[in-house]
C-alpha positions as CSV (number, residue, x, y, z in Angstrom):
1,M,-42.3,57.2,10.0
2,I,-41.4,53.6,10.9
3,N,-44.2,51.1,10.5
4,I,-44.2,47.6,12.0
5,K,-46.1,44.8,10.2
6,F,-46.8,41.3,11.5
7,I,-46.9,38.8,8.6
8,K,-48.1,35.5,10.1
9,K,-48.1,33.5,6.9
10,E,-44.4,34.3,6.5
11,N,-43.5,33.9,10.2
12,R,-42.0,37.3,10.5
13,V,-42.4,40.9,11.6
14,V,-41.1,43.7,9.3
15,A,-40.2,47.3,9.9
16,Y,-40.7,49.8,7.1
17,D,-39.6,53.4,6.6
18,N,-42.3,54.4,4.2
19,E,-42.2,51.5,1.8
20,I,-38.6,50.5,2.3
21,E,-37.9,47.4,4.5
22,I,-35.4,48.4,7.1
23,G,-35.6,45.5,9.6
24,E,-37.1,42.1,10.3
25,C,-37.6,39.5,12.9
26,E,-38.2,35.9,11.8
27,F,-39.5,33.0,13.8
28,K,-40.2,29.2,13.2
29,E,-43.4,27.7,14.3
30,L,-43.0,24.4,16.1
31,D,-46.2,22.9,17.4
32,N,-47.3,25.3,20.1
33,T,-44.1,27.3,20.2
34,W,-42.6,30.1,18.2
35,N,-38.8,30.2,18.1
36,I,-37.3,33.6,17.2
37,I,-34.4,32.7,14.9
38,Y,-33.3,36.0,13.4
39,T,-33.5,39.8,14.1
40,A,-31.8,42.5,12.0
41,V,-32.1,46.2,11.4
42,D,-30.4,48.2,8.6
43,S,-27.3,49.9,10.0
44,K,-28.7,53.3,9.2
45,Y,-31.6,52.7,11.6
46,Q,-29.8,51.0,14.5
47,G,-29.9,52.4,18.0
48,Q,-33.6,53.5,17.6
49,G,-35.2,50.6,19.4
50,I,-36.5,49.1,16.2
51,A,-35.2,45.5,16.9
52,K,-36.8,45.6,20.3
53,T,-40.1,46.8,18.8
54,L,-40.0,43.9,16.3
55,I,-39.5,41.4,19.1
56,K,-42.2,43.0,21.2
57,C,-44.6,42.5,18.2
58,V,-43.7,38.8,18.1
59,I,-44.4,38.6,21.8
60,E,-47.7,40.3,21.5
61,N,-48.8,38.0,18.7
62,S,-47.6,34.9,20.4
63,E,-49.9,35.8,23.3
64,K,-52.8,36.5,20.8
65,Y,-52.3,33.1,19.1
66,N,-51.6,31.3,22.4
67,K,-48.1,30.2,21.6
68,N,-45.1,29.7,23.8
69,L,-42.0,31.7,22.9
70,I,-38.3,30.8,22.8
71,A,-35.4,32.4,21.0
72,E,-32.3,31.1,19.2
73,C,-31.5,34.7,18.2
74,S,-29.1,36.0,20.8
75,Y,-30.6,39.5,20.9
76,A,-34.2,38.2,21.2
77,K,-33.1,35.7,23.9
78,K,-31.6,38.6,25.9
79,I,-34.9,40.6,25.6
80,L,-37.0,37.6,26.6
81,E,-34.8,36.7,29.6
82,S,-34.7,40.3,30.9
83,N,-38.4,40.9,30.7
84,N,-37.3,44.4,29.7
85,I,-40.0,45.0,27.0
């Protein structure tokens, strides 16, 4: 089972298959804005929507912490611009 964990002190969201890290989404905190800079999923797990779930977790937490959200990461930028979450 895939578990998603938001780790605010490390500015990242991590996907785990049991205890094995299989994906992550990293962001930088700049004043009132979080900038998603990196998203990756292990090749064995790609195509399952895990990257999108990682980004969705950052979006949900940005709302919780009242932060604006931007993305340098091309995949995250595409998701944010499409509003297809």
